[in-house]
Biotite code that builds the C-alpha atoms (Angstrom):
import biotite.structure as struc

atoms = struc.array([
    struc.Atom([-0.433, 0.112, 0.165], chain_id="A", res_id=1, res_name="UNK", atom_name="CA", element="C"),
    struc.Atom([2.686, 2.335, 0.926], chain_id="A", res_id=2, res_name="UNK", atom_name="CA", element="C"),
    struc.Atom([4.060, 2.046, -2.471], chain_id="A", res_id=3, res_name="UNK", atom_name="CA", element="C"),
    struc.Atom([0.572, 2.573, -3.945], chain_id="A", res_id=4, res_name="UNK", atom_name="CA", element="C"),
    struc.Atom([0.557, 5.633, -1.742], chain_id="A", res_id=5, res_name="UNK", atom_name="CA", element="C"),
    struc.Atom([3.538, 7.550, -2.922], chain_id="A", res_id=6, res_name="UNK", atom_name="CA", element="C"),
    struc.Atom([2.800, 7.046, -6.270], chain_id="A", res_id=7, res_name="UNK", atom_name="CA", element="C"),
    struc.Atom([-0.285, 8.603, -5.898], chain_id="A", res_id=8, res_name="UNK", atom_name="CA", element="C"),
    struc.Atom([0.627, 11.287, -4.021], chain_id="A", res_id=9, res_name="UNK", atom_name="CA", element="C"),
    struc.Atom([3.707, 12.078, -6.340], chain_id="A", res_id=10, res_name="UNK", atom_name="CA", element="C"),
    struc.Atom([1.320, 12.273, -9.309], chain_id="A", res_id=11, res_name="UNK", atom_name="CA", element="C"),
    struc.Atom([-1.247, 15.022, -7.254], chain_id="A", res_id=12, res_name="UNK", atom_name="CA", element="C"),
    struc.Atom([1.673, 17.116, -5.947], chain_id="A", res_id=13, res_name="UNK", atom_name="CA", element="C"),
    struc.Atom([2.732, 17.332, -9.601], chain_id="A", res_id=14, res_name="UNK", atom_name="CA", element="C"),
    struc.Atom([-0.535, 18.000, -11.415], chain_id="A", res_id=15, res_name="UNK", atom_name="CA", element="C"),
    struc.Atom([-1.793, 20.869, -8.359], chain_id="A", res_id=16, res_name="UNK", atom_name="CA", element="C"),
    struc.Atom([1.613, 22.192, -8.808], chain_id="A", res_id=17, res_name="UNK", atom_name="CA", element="C"),
    struc.Atom([1.032, 22.464, -12.557], chain_id="A", res_id=18, res_name="UNK", atom_name="CA", element="C"),
    struc.Atom([-2.151, 23.445, -12.014], chain_id="A", res_id=19, res_name="UNK", atom_name="CA", element="C"),
    struc.Atom([-3.068, 27.009, -12.942], chain_id="A", res_id=20, res_name="UNK", atom_name="CA", element="C"),
    struc.Atom([-6.369, 26.423, -10.642], chain_id="A", res_id=21, res_name="UNK", atom_name="CA", element="C"),
    struc.Atom([-4.093, 25.839, -8.323], chain_id="A", res_id=22, res_name="UNK", atom_name="CA", element="C"),
    struc.Atom([-2.316, 28.987, -8.026], chain_id="A", res_id=23, res_name="UNK", atom_name="CA", element="C"),
    struc.Atom([-5.326, 31.539, -8.184], chain_id="A", res_id=24, res_name="UNK", atom_name="CA", element="C"),
    struc.Atom([-6.707, 29.187, -5.384], chain_id="A", res_id=25, res_name="UNK", atom_name="CA", element="C"),
    struc.Atom([-2.779, 30.239, -3.230], chain_id="A", res_id=26, res_name="UNK", atom_name="CA", element="C"),
    struc.Atom([-2.887, 33.706, -4.511], chain_id="A", res_id=27, res_name="UNK", atom_name="CA", element="C"),
    struc.Atom([-6.866, 34.549, -3.311], chain_id="A", res_id=28, res_name="UNK", atom_name="CA", element="C"),
    struc.Atom([-6.336, 33.247, -0.050], chain_id="A", res_id=29, res_name="UNK", atom_name="CA", element="C"),
    struc.Atom([-3.003, 34.991, 0.278], chain_id="A", res_id=30, res_name="UNK", atom_name="CA", element="C"),
    struc.Atom([-4.742, 37.981, -0.509], chain_id="A", res_id=31, res_name="UNK", atom_name="CA", element="C"),
    struc.Atom([-7.294, 38.026, 2.202], chain_id="A", res_id=32, res_name="UNK", atom_name="CA", element="C"),
    struc.Atom([-5.322, 37.117, 4.536], chain_id="A", res_id=33, res_name="UNK", atom_name="CA", element="C"),
    struc.Atom([-2.901, 39.874, 4.081], chain_id="A", res_id=34, res_name="UNK", atom_name="CA", element="C"),
    struc.Atom([-6.111, 42.145, 3.833], chain_id="A", res_id=35, res_name="UNK", atom_name="CA", element="C"),
    struc.Atom([-6.870, 41.172, 6.812], chain_id="A", res_id=36, res_name="UNK", atom_name="CA", element="C"),
    struc.Atom([-3.524, 41.559, 8.812], chain_id="A", res_id=37, res_name="UNK", atom_name="CA", element="C"),
    struc.Atom([-2.632, 44.531, 7.746], chain_id="A", res_id=38, res_name="UNK", atom_name="CA", element="C"),
    struc.Atom([-6.012, 45.703, 8.662], chain_id="A", res_id=39, res_name="UNK", atom_name="CA", element="C"),
    struc.Atom([-5.767, 44.055, 12.221], chain_id="A", res_id=40, res_name="UNK", atom_name="CA", element="C"),
    struc.Atom([-2.206, 44.833, 12.316], chain_id="A", res_id=41, res_name="UNK", atom_name="CA", element="C"),
    struc.Atom([-3.407, 49.166, 11.577], chain_id="A", res_id=42, res_name="UNK", atom_name="CA", element="C"),
    struc.Atom([-6.510, 48.623, 14.407], chain_id="A", res_id=43, res_name="UNK", atom_name="CA", element="C"),
    struc.Atom([-3.986, 47.486, 16.732], chain_id="A", res_id=44, res_name="UNK", atom_name="CA", element="C"),
    struc.Atom([-1.304, 50.134, 16.503], chain_id="A", res_id=45, res_name="UNK", atom_name="CA", element="C"),
    struc.Atom([-1.325, 51.725, 20.330], chain_id="A", res_id=46, res_name="UNK", atom_name="CA", element="C"),
    struc.Atom([-5.008, 50.587, 20.917], chain_id="A", res_id=47, res_name="UNK", atom_name="CA", element="C"),
    struc.Atom([-4.358, 46.391, 21.729], chain_id="A", res_id=48, res_name="UNK", atom_name="CA", element="C"),
    struc.Atom([-2.145, 44.046, 20.863], chain_id="A", res_id=49, res_name="UNK", atom_name="CA", element="C"),
    struc.Atom([-2.196, 42.512, 17.251], chain_id="A", res_id=50, res_name="UNK", atom_name="CA", element="C"),
    struc.Atom([-4.598, 39.284, 16.760], chain_id="A", res_id=51, res_name="UNK", atom_name="CA", element="C"),
    struc.Atom([-1.573, 36.049, 16.205], chain_id="A", res_id=52, res_name="UNK", atom_name="CA", element="C"),
    struc.Atom([-4.153, 33.900, 15.259], chain_id="A", res_id=53, res_name="UNK", atom_name="CA", element="C"),
    struc.Atom([-5.637, 36.424, 12.757], chain_id="A", res_id=54, res_name="UNK", atom_name="CA", element="C"),
    struc.Atom([-4.334, 34.849, 9.735], chain_id="A", res_id=55, res_name="UNK", atom_name="CA", element="C"),
    struc.Atom([-5.781, 30.781, 10.760], chain_id="A", res_id=56, res_name="UNK", atom_name="CA", element="C"),
    struc.Atom([-8.882, 32.196, 11.393], chain_id="A", res_id=57, res_name="UNK", atom_name="CA", element="C"),
    struc.Atom([-9.569, 33.872, 8.441], chain_id="A", res_id=58, res_name="UNK", atom_name="CA", element="C"),
    struc.Atom([-8.361, 30.735, 6.869], chain_id="A", res_id=59, res_name="UNK", atom_name="CA", element="C"),
    struc.Atom([-10.819, 28.848, 8.948], chain_id="A", res_id=60, res_name="UNK", atom_name="CA", element="C"),
    struc.Atom([-13.812, 30.223, 6.560], chain_id="A", res_id=61, res_name="UNK", atom_name="CA", element="C"),
    struc.Atom([-12.366, 30.266, 3.486], chain_id="A", res_id=62, res_name="UNK", atom_name="CA", element="C"),
    struc.Atom([-11.948, 26.814, 3.559], chain_id="A", res_id=63, res_name="UNK", atom_name="CA", element="C"),
    struc.Atom([-15.189, 26.536, 3.277], chain_id="A", res_id=64, res_name="UNK", atom_name="CA", element="C"),
    struc.Atom([-14.307, 27.674, -0.143], chain_id="A", res_id=65, res_name="UNK", atom_name="CA", element="C"),
    struc.Atom([-11.400, 26.963, -0.988], chain_id="A", res_id=66, res_name="UNK", atom_name="CA", element="C"),
    struc.Atom([-11.238, 23.267, 0.374], chain_id="A", res_id=67, res_name="UNK", atom_name="CA", element="C"),
    struc.Atom([-14.019, 21.613, -2.480], chain_id="A", res_id=68, res_name="UNK", atom_name="CA", element="C"),
    struc.Atom([-12.159, 23.838, -4.864], chain_id="A", res_id=69, res_name="UNK", atom_name="CA", element="C"),
    struc.Atom([-9.004, 22.255, -4.300], chain_id="A", res_id=70, res_name="UNK", atom_name="CA", element="C"),
    struc.Atom([-10.477, 18.675, -4.102], chain_id="A", res_id=71, res_name="UNK", atom_name="CA", element="C"),
    struc.Atom([-13.843, 18.795, -7.006], chain_id="A", res_id=72, res_name="UNK", atom_name="CA", element="C"),
    struc.Atom([-11.461, 16.850, -9.635], chain_id="A", res_id=73, res_name="UNK", atom_name="CA", element="C"),
    struc.Atom([-9.203, 14.189, -7.237], chain_id="A", res_id=74, res_name="UNK", atom_name="CA", element="C"),
    struc.Atom([-11.555, 11.606, -8.172], chain_id="A", res_id=75, res_name="UNK", atom_name="CA", element="C"),
    struc.Atom([-14.246, 13.747, -10.706], chain_id="A", res_id=76, res_name="UNK", atom_name="CA", element="C"),
    struc.Atom([-11.899, 14.458, -13.359], chain_id="A", res_id=77, res_name="UNK", atom_name="CA", element="C"),
    struc.Atom([-10.753, 11.287, -13.272], chain_id="A", res_id=78, res_name="UNK", atom_name="CA", element="C"),
    struc.Atom([-14.279, 9.694, -13.891], chain_id="A", res_id=79, res_name="UNK", atom_name="CA", element="C"),
    struc.Atom([-15.110, 12.665, -16.723], chain_id="A", res_id=80, res_name="UNK", atom_name="CA", element="C"),
    struc.Atom([-11.760, 11.772, -18.822], chain_id="A", res_id=81, res_name="UNK", atom_name="CA", element="C"),
    struc.Atom([-12.362, 8.592, -18.311], chain_id="A", res_id=82, res_name="UNK", atom_name="CA", element="C"),
    struc.Atom([-8.832, 7.066, -16.133], chain_id="A", res_id=83, res_name="UNK", atom_name="CA", element="C"),
    struc.Atom([-10.593, 6.154, -13.665], chain_id="A", res_id=84, res_name="UNK", atom_name="CA", element="C"),
    struc.Atom([-11.172, 3.021, -14.889], chain_id="A", res_id=85, res_name="UNK", atom_name="CA", element="C"),
    struc.Atom([-7.365, 2.572, -15.770], chain_id="A", res_id=86, res_name="UNK", atom_name="CA", element="C"),
    struc.Atom([-7.157, 3.870, -11.955], chain_id="A", res_id=87, res_name="UNK", atom_name="CA", element="C"),
    struc.Atom([-9.295, 0.663, -10.673], chain_id="A", res_id=88, res_name="UNK", atom_name="CA", element="C"),
    struc.Atom([-7.885, -1.977, -12.714], chain_id="A", res_id=89, res_name="UNK", atom_name="CA", element="C"),
    struc.Atom([-4.183, -0.380, -11.740], chain_id="A", res_id=90, res_name="UNK", atom_name="CA", element="C"),
    struc.Atom([-2.609, -2.940, -8.814], chain_id="A", res_id=91, res_name="UNK", atom_name="CA", element="C"),
    struc.Atom([-3.257, -0.779, -5.643], chain_id="A", res_id=92, res_name="UNK", atom_name="CA", element="C"),
    struc.Atom([-5.720, -1.025, -3.061], chain_id="A", res_id=93, res_name="UNK", atom_name="CA", element="C"),
    struc.Atom([-8.097, 1.675, -3.094], chain_id="A", res_id=94, res_name="UNK", atom_name="CA", element="C"),
    struc.Atom([-6.725, 2.697, 0.342], chain_id="A", res_id=95, res_name="UNK", atom_name="CA", element="C"),
    struc.Atom([-3.156, 3.462, -1.543], chain_id="A", res_id=96, res_name="UNK", atom_name="CA", element="C"),
    struc.Atom([-5.058, 5.295, -3.663], chain_id="A", res_id=97, res_name="UNK", atom_name="CA", element="C"),
    struc.Atom([-7.192, 7.257, -1.685], chain_id="A", res_id=98, res_name="UNK", atom_name="CA", element="C"),
    struc.Atom([-4.623, 8.214, 0.905], chain_id="A", res_id=99, res_name="UNK", atom_name="CA", element="C"),
    struc.Atom([-2.072, 9.369, -2.275], chain_id="A", res_id=100, res_name="UNK", atom_name="CA", element="C"),
    struc.Atom([-4.710, 12.267, -3.505], chain_id="A", res_id=101, res_name="UNK", atom_name="CA", element="C"),
    struc.Atom([-5.728, 13.110, 0.197], chain_id="A", res_id=102, res_name="UNK", atom_name="CA", element="C"),
    struc.Atom([-1.794, 13.842, 1.206], chain_id="A", res_id=103, res_name="UNK", atom_name="CA", element="C"),
    struc.Atom([-1.207, 15.468, -1.977], chain_id="A", res_id=104, res_name="UNK", atom_name="CA", element="C"),
    struc.Atom([-4.216, 17.951, -1.374], chain_id="A", res_id=105, res_name="UNK", atom_name="CA", element="C"),
    struc.Atom([-3.223, 18.347, 1.913], chain_id="A", res_id=106, res_name="UNK", atom_name="CA", element="C"),
    struc.Atom([0.605, 18.697, 0.931], chain_id="A", res_id=107, res_name="UNK", atom_name="CA", element="C"),
    struc.Atom([-0.383, 21.719, -1.064], chain_id="A", res_id=108, res_name="UNK", atom_name="CA", element="C"),
    struc.Atom([-1.997, 22.921, 1.505], chain_id="A", res_id=109, res_name="UNK", atom_name="CA", element="C"),
    struc.Atom([0.363, 23.249, 4.252], chain_id="A", res_id=110, res_name="UNK", atom_name="CA", element="C"),
    struc.Atom([2.571, 25.403, 1.532], chain_id="A", res_id=111, res_name="UNK", atom_name="CA", element="C"),
    struc.Atom([0.152, 27.628, 1.263], chain_id="A", res_id=112, res_name="UNK", atom_name="CA", element="C"),
    struc.Atom([0.055, 27.449, 4.800], chain_id="A", res_id=113, res_name="UNK", atom_name="CA", element="C"),
    struc.Atom([3.854, 28.151, 5.034], chain_id="A", res_id=114, res_name="UNK", atom_name="CA", element="C"),
    struc.Atom([3.447, 30.659, 2.955], chain_id="A", res_id=115, res_name="UNK", atom_name="CA", element="C"),
    struc.Atom([1.238, 32.705, 5.372], chain_id="A", res_id=116, res_name="UNK", atom_name="CA", element="C"),
    struc.Atom([4.246, 32.630, 8.001], chain_id="A", res_id=117, res_name="UNK", atom_name="CA", element="C"),
    struc.Atom([6.023, 36.052, 6.662], chain_id="A", res_id=118, res_name="UNK", atom_name="CA", element="C"),
    struc.Atom([2.801, 37.631, 8.247], chain_id="A", res_id=119, res_name="UNK", atom_name="CA", element="C"),
    struc.Atom([4.127, 36.327, 11.477], chain_id="A", res_id=120, res_name="UNK", atom_name="CA", element="C"),
    struc.Atom([7.579, 37.329, 10.798], chain_id="A", res_id=121, res_name="UNK", atom_name="CA", element="C"),
    struc.Atom([6.312, 40.573, 10.185], chain_id="A", res_id=122, res_name="UNK", atom_name="CA", element="C"),
    struc.Atom([4.479, 41.049, 13.380], chain_id="A", res_id=123, res_name="UNK", atom_name="CA", element="C"),
    struc.Atom([7.348, 39.479, 15.334], chain_id="A", res_id=124, res_name="UNK", atom_name="CA", element="C"),
    struc.Atom([9.708, 42.490, 13.579], chain_id="A", res_id=125, res_name="UNK", atom_name="CA", element="C"),
    struc.Atom([7.283, 44.804, 14.767], chain_id="A", res_id=126, res_name="UNK", atom_name="CA", element="C"),
    struc.Atom([6.266, 43.210, 18.326], chain_id="A", res_id=127, res_name="UNK", atom_name="CA", element="C"),
    struc.Atom([6.425, 40.882, 21.015], chain_id="A", res_id=128, res_name="UNK", atom_name="CA", element="C"),
    struc.Atom([3.201, 38.304, 20.108], chain_id="A", res_id=129, res_name="UNK", atom_name="CA", element="C"),
    struc.Atom([2.314, 34.980, 22.089], chain_id="A", res_id=130, res_name="UNK", atom_name="CA", element="C"),
    struc.Atom([4.591, 32.600, 20.204], chain_id="A", res_id=131, res_name="UNK", atom_name="CA", element="C"),
    struc.Atom([2.607, 29.509, 21.902], chain_id="A", res_id=132, res_name="UNK", atom_name="CA", element="C"),
    struc.Atom([-0.614, 30.980, 20.471], chain_id="A", res_id=133, res_name="UNK", atom_name="CA", element="C"),
    struc.Atom([0.568, 31.457, 17.425], chain_id="A", res_id=134, res_name="UNK", atom_name="CA", element="C"),
    struc.Atom([1.595, 27.754, 17.251], chain_id="A", res_id=135, res_name="UNK", atom_name="CA", element="C"),
    struc.Atom([-1.379, 26.650, 19.014], chain_id="A", res_id=136, res_name="UNK", atom_name="CA", element="C"),
    struc.Atom([-3.767, 28.256, 16.144], chain_id="A", res_id=137, res_name="UNK", atom_name="CA", element="C"),
    struc.Atom([-1.555, 26.754, 13.244], chain_id="A", res_id=138, res_name="UNK", atom_name="CA", element="C"),
    struc.Atom([-1.732, 23.425, 14.523], chain_id="A", res_id=139, res_name="UNK", atom_name="CA", element="C"),
    struc.Atom([-5.665, 23.751, 14.428], chain_id="A", res_id=140, res_name="UNK", atom_name="CA", element="C"),
    struc.Atom([-6.039, 24.975, 11.150], chain_id="A", res_id=141, res_name="UNK", atom_name="CA", element="C"),
    struc.Atom([-3.255, 22.799, 9.949], chain_id="A", res_id=142, res_name="UNK", atom_name="CA", element="C"),
    struc.Atom([-6.246, 19.993, 11.210], chain_id="A", res_id=143, res_name="UNK", atom_name="CA", element="C"),
    struc.Atom([-9.018, 22.009, 10.244], chain_id="A", res_id=144, res_name="UNK", atom_name="CA", element="C"),
    struc.Atom([-7.664, 21.872, 6.435], chain_id="A", res_id=145, res_name="UNK", atom_name="CA", element="C"),
    struc.Atom([-7.121, 18.396, 6.765], chain_id="A", res_id=146, res_name="UNK", atom_name="CA", element="C"),
    struc.Atom([-10.694, 18.069, 7.667], chain_id="A", res_id=147, res_name="UNK", atom_name="CA", element="C"),
    struc.Atom([-12.254, 20.302, 5.235], chain_id="A", res_id=148, res_name="UNK", atom_name="CA", element="C"),
    struc.Atom([-10.034, 19.097, 2.479], chain_id="A", res_id=149, res_name="UNK", atom_name="CA", element="C"),
    struc.Atom([-11.259, 15.085, 3.641], chain_id="A", res_id=150, res_name="UNK", atom_name="CA", element="C"),
    struc.Atom([-14.823, 16.129, 3.367], chain_id="A", res_id=151, res_name="UNK", atom_name="CA", element="C"),
    struc.Atom([-14.134, 17.625, -0.494], chain_id="A", res_id=152, res_name="UNK", atom_name="CA", element="C"),
    struc.Atom([-12.649, 14.696, -1.561], chain_id="A", res_id=153, res_name="UNK", atom_name="CA", element="C"),
    struc.Atom([-15.743, 12.528, -0.279], chain_id="A", res_id=154, res_name="UNK", atom_name="CA", element="C"),
    struc.Atom([-17.984, 14.391, -2.401], chain_id="A", res_id=155, res_name="UNK", atom_name="CA", element="C"),
    struc.Atom([-15.368, 14.197, -5.500], chain_id="A", res_id=156, res_name="UNK", atom_name="CA", element="C"),
    struc.Atom([-15.024, 10.454, -5.441], chain_id="A", res_id=157, res_name="UNK", atom_name="CA", element="C"),
    struc.Atom([-19.177, 10.219, -5.477], chain_id="A", res_id=158, res_name="UNK", atom_name="CA", element="C"),
    struc.Atom([-19.858, 12.522, -8.676], chain_id="A", res_id=159, res_name="UNK", atom_name="CA", element="C"),
    struc.Atom([-18.114, 12.557, -11.969], chain_id="A", res_id=160, res_name="UNK", atom_name="CA", element="C"),
    struc.Atom([-18.958, 16.376, -12.013], chain_id="A", res_id=161, res_name="UNK", atom_name="CA", element="C"),
    struc.Atom([-16.694, 18.491, -10.667], chain_id="A", res_id=162, res_name="UNK", atom_name="CA", element="C"),
    struc.Atom([-18.658, 22.084, -10.527], chain_id="A", res_id=163, res_name="UNK", atom_name="CA", element="C"),
    struc.Atom([-21.457, 19.519, -8.595], chain_id="A", res_id=164, res_name="UNK", atom_name="CA", element="C"),
    struc.Atom([-18.881, 18.105, -5.941], chain_id="A", res_id=165, res_name="UNK", atom_name="CA", element="C"),
    struc.Atom([-17.706, 21.123, -5.141], chain_id="A", res_id=166, res_name="UNK", atom_name="CA", element="C"),
    struc.Atom([-20.886, 22.994, -4.551], chain_id="A", res_id=167, res_name="UNK", atom_name="CA", element="C"),
    struc.Atom([-22.349, 19.997, -2.059], chain_id="A", res_id=168, res_name="UNK", atom_name="CA", element="C"),
    struc.Atom([-18.505, 20.200, -0.666], chain_id="A", res_id=169, res_name="UNK", atom_name="CA", element="C"),
    struc.Atom([-19.254, 23.962, 0.171], chain_id="A", res_id=170, res_name="UNK", atom_name="CA", element="C"),
    struc.Atom([-23.295, 23.209, 1.406], chain_id="A", res_id=171, res_name="UNK", atom_name="CA", element="C"),
    struc.Atom([-21.780, 20.491, 3.503], chain_id="A", res_id=172, res_name="UNK", atom_name="CA", element="C"),
    struc.Atom([-18.491, 22.425, 4.846], chain_id="A", res_id=173, res_name="UNK", atom_name="CA", element="C"),
    struc.Atom([-20.877, 25.883, 5.117], chain_id="A", res_id=174, res_name="UNK", atom_name="CA", element="C"),
    struc.Atom([-23.457, 23.185, 7.521], chain_id="A", res_id=175, res_name="UNK", atom_name="CA", element="C"),
    struc.Atom([-20.503, 22.154, 9.457], chain_id="A", res_id=176, res_name="UNK", atom_name="CA", element="C"),
    struc.Atom([-18.876, 25.866, 10.018], chain_id="A", res_id=177, res_name="UNK", atom_name="CA", element="C"),
    struc.Atom([-22.370, 26.918, 10.871], chain_id="A", res_id=178, res_name="UNK", atom_name="CA", element="C"),
    struc.Atom([-22.973, 24.376, 13.785], chain_id="A", res_id=179, res_name="UNK", atom_name="CA", element="C"),
    struc.Atom([-21.800, 26.702, 16.832], chain_id="A", res_id=180, res_name="UNK", atom_name="CA", element="C"),
    struc.Atom([-24.278, 29.053, 16.010], chain_id="A", res_id=181, res_name="UNK", atom_name="CA", element="C"),
    struc.Atom([-26.879, 26.836, 14.943], chain_id="A", res_id=182, res_name="UNK", atom_name="CA", element="C"),
    struc.Atom([-26.567, 25.000, 18.005], chain_id="A", res_id=183, res_name="UNK", atom_name="CA", element="C"),
    struc.Atom([-27.512, 28.511, 20.658], chain_id="A", res_id=184, res_name="UNK", atom_name="CA", element="C"),
    struc.Atom([-30.803, 28.817, 18.303], chain_id="A", res_id=185, res_name="UNK", atom_name="CA", element="C"),
    struc.Atom([-31.724, 24.925, 19.639], chain_id="A", res_id=186, res_name="UNK", atom_name="CA", element="C"),
    struc.Atom([-33.850, 24.712, 22.939], chain_id="A", res_id=187, res_name="UNK", atom_name="CA", element="C"),
    struc.Atom([-33.020, 20.821, 23.558], chain_id="A", res_id=188, res_name="UNK", atom_name="CA", element="C"),
    struc.Atom([-29.759, 21.125, 25.266], chain_id="A", res_id=189, res_name="UNK", atom_name="CA", element="C"),
    struc.Atom([-28.349, 17.374, 24.522], chain_id="A", res_id=190, res_name="UNK", atom_name="CA", element="C"),
    struc.Atom([-29.156, 18.289, 20.837], chain_id="A", res_id=191, res_name="UNK", atom_name="CA", element="C"),
    struc.Atom([-27.598, 22.074, 20.494], chain_id="A", res_id=192, res_name="UNK", atom_name="CA", element="C"),
    struc.Atom([-24.636, 20.346, 23.063], chain_id="A", res_id=193, res_name="UNK", atom_name="CA", element="C"),
    struc.Atom([-24.078, 17.859, 19.803], chain_id="A", res_id=194, res_name="UNK", atom_name="CA", element="C"),
    struc.Atom([-24.715, 20.007, 17.122], chain_id="A", res_id=195, res_name="UNK", atom_name="CA", element="C"),
    struc.Atom([-22.313, 22.310, 18.786], chain_id="A", res_id=196, res_name="UNK", atom_name="CA", element="C"),
    struc.Atom([-19.766, 19.369, 19.165], chain_id="A", res_id=197, res_name="UNK", atom_name="CA", element="C"),
    struc.Atom([-19.522, 18.475, 15.674], chain_id="A", res_id=198, res_name="UNK", atom_name="CA", element="C"),
    struc.Atom([-18.911, 22.450, 14.327], chain_id="A", res_id=199, res_name="UNK", atom_name="CA", element="C"),
    struc.Atom([-15.798, 23.442, 12.822], chain_id="A", res_id=200, res_name="UNK", atom_name="CA", element="C"),
    struc.Atom([-15.884, 26.747, 13.980], chain_id="A", res_id=201, res_name="UNK", atom_name="CA", element="C"),
    struc.Atom([-16.649, 26.089, 17.236], chain_id="A", res_id=202, res_name="UNK", atom_name="CA", element="C"),
    struc.Atom([-13.400, 23.280, 17.571], chain_id="A", res_id=203, res_name="UNK", atom_name="CA", element="C"),
    struc.Atom([-11.102, 25.566, 16.168], chain_id="A", res_id=204, res_name="UNK", atom_name="CA", element="C"),
    struc.Atom([-11.971, 29.236, 18.055], chain_id="A", res_id=205, res_name="UNK", atom_name="CA", element="C"),
    struc.Atom([-12.822, 27.945, 21.225], chain_id="A", res_id=206, res_name="UNK", atom_name="CA", element="C"),
    struc.Atom([-9.047, 26.380, 21.658], chain_id="A", res_id=207, res_name="UNK", atom_name="CA", element="C"),
    struc.Atom([-6.690, 26.504, 19.007], chain_id="A", res_id=208, res_name="UNK", atom_name="CA", element="C"),
    struc.Atom([-7.613, 30.132, 18.289], chain_id="A", res_id=209, res_name="UNK", atom_name="CA", element="C"),
    struc.Atom([-7.734, 31.116, 21.407], chain_id="A", res_id=210, res_name="UNK", atom_name="CA", element="C"),
    struc.Atom([-3.819, 29.501, 22.215], chain_id="A", res_id=211, res_name="UNK", atom_name="CA", element="C"),
    struc.Atom([-4.920, 26.976, 24.084], chain_id="A", res_id=212, res_name="UNK", atom_name="CA", element="C"),
    struc.Atom([-4.445, 22.764, 22.557], chain_id="A", res_id=213, res_name="UNK", atom_name="CA", element="C"),
    struc.Atom([-6.728, 20.559, 23.696], chain_id="A", res_id=214, res_name="UNK", atom_name="CA", element="C"),
    struc.Atom([-7.067, 16.867, 23.079], chain_id="A", res_id=215, res_name="UNK", atom_name="CA", element="C"),
    struc.Atom([-10.677, 16.379, 23.156], chain_id="A", res_id=216, res_name="UNK", atom_name="CA", element="C"),
    struc.Atom([-10.520, 18.894, 19.588], chain_id="A", res_id=217, res_name="UNK", atom_name="CA", element="C"),
    struc.Atom([-7.213, 17.555, 18.212], chain_id="A", res_id=218, res_name="UNK", atom_name="CA", element="C"),
    struc.Atom([-8.981, 14.012, 18.357], chain_id="A", res_id=219, res_name="UNK", atom_name="CA", element="C"),
    struc.Atom([-12.391, 15.626, 17.281], chain_id="A", res_id=220, res_name="UNK", atom_name="CA", element="C"),
    struc.Atom([-10.161, 16.805, 13.776], chain_id="A", res_id=221, res_name="UNK", atom_name="CA", element="C"),
    struc.Atom([-8.079, 13.366, 13.534], chain_id="A", res_id=222, res_name="UNK", atom_name="CA", element="C"),
    struc.Atom([-11.085, 11.451, 14.365], chain_id="A", res_id=223, res_name="UNK", atom_name="CA", element="C"),
    struc.Atom([-13.198, 13.059, 11.231], chain_id="A", res_id=224, res_name="UNK", atom_name="CA", element="C"),
    struc.Atom([-10.222, 13.305, 8.712], chain_id="A", res_id=225, res_name="UNK", atom_name="CA", element="C"),
    struc.Atom([-9.997, 8.808, 9.328], chain_id="A", res_id=226, res_name="UNK", atom_name="CA", element="C"),
    struc.Atom([-14.212, 9.138, 9.637], chain_id="A", res_id=227, res_name="UNK", atom_name="CA", element="C"),
    struc.Atom([-14.228, 10.689, 5.563], chain_id="A", res_id=228, res_name="UNK", atom_name="CA", element="C"),
    struc.Atom([-11.306, 8.823, 4.784], chain_id="A", res_id=229, res_name="UNK", atom_name="CA", element="C"),
    struc.Atom([-13.119, 5.200, 5.240], chain_id="A", res_id=230, res_name="UNK", atom_name="CA", element="C"),
    struc.Atom([-16.168, 6.177, 4.014], chain_id="A", res_id=231, res_name="UNK", atom_name="CA", element="C"),
    struc.Atom([-14.422, 7.554, 0.897], chain_id="A", res_id=232, res_name="UNK", atom_name="CA", element="C"),
    struc.Atom([-12.555, 4.255, 0.510], chain_id="A", res_id=233, res_name="UNK", atom_name="CA", element="C"),
    struc.Atom([-15.581, 2.533, 1.199], chain_id="A", res_id=234, res_name="UNK", atom_name="CA", element="C"),
    struc.Atom([-17.338, 3.987, -1.723], chain_id="A", res_id=235, res_name="UNK", atom_name="CA", element="C"),
    struc.Atom([-14.417, 4.003, -4.328], chain_id="A", res_id=236, res_name="UNK", atom_name="CA", element="C"),
    struc.Atom([-14.441, 0.321, -3.322], chain_id="A", res_id=237, res_name="UNK", atom_name="CA", element="C"),
    struc.Atom([-17.998, 0.187, -4.561], chain_id="A", res_id=238, res_name="UNK", atom_name="CA", element="C"),
    struc.Atom([-16.817, 1.047, -7.958], chain_id="A", res_id=239, res_name="UNK", atom_name="CA", element="C"),
    struc.Atom([-14.465, -1.726, -8.450], chain_id="A", res_id=240, res_name="UNK", atom_name="CA", element="C"),
    struc.Atom([-18.283, -4.155, -8.332], chain_id="A", res_id=241, res_name="UNK", atom_name="CA", element="C"),
    struc.Atom([-19.950, -1.972, -10.737], chain_id="A", res_id=242, res_name="UNK", atom_name="CA", element="C"),
])
């Protein structure tokens, strides 16, 4: 499986770094984070310390829309171009294919996240930010990004239309992102607790973005990635029997 994962991973990485769409997404994300960072920095002068988690917080919202765009082609494009059948007949386990594609997407996201460190270097050069707070926020948004990419890849595996895959993924991620607000509107306390517990935004903002690394929130994102990848593997396996 490791060899299959590596081969698929290498293929996906090459496609990401040669795709104009991936570069456009990267440029859009960095532009948005740059604008928000500059505004927060300007407002903090003489009034309050700059928020070291502001860039990861921007990522937490933008990934609701950009994760589906990064993952919509992973399986849908293979089906549309007719290469999916070749992939299914290759001597590679479904888990190796899924892991290879996922780690390819997550690695590209990790590079994009690393590029945003430039804002932290700027902040470090003009003030003394809480480095522990910054590290916590980046660890959280890295796990958060992995979860959103896993969801996007699942919907790409369910359809051969990239636009439909991206659209459904955005709806699903938006619902997960709004879970914290939705939970506040539910009268039943137990139901509200469950809904808020599944909120991507709530899990990130209440711990990582606040400078805390809680085991339960790490387990939530890691568990979400694991479960969604497992479901994706089962979906891909089902195509072998069709």
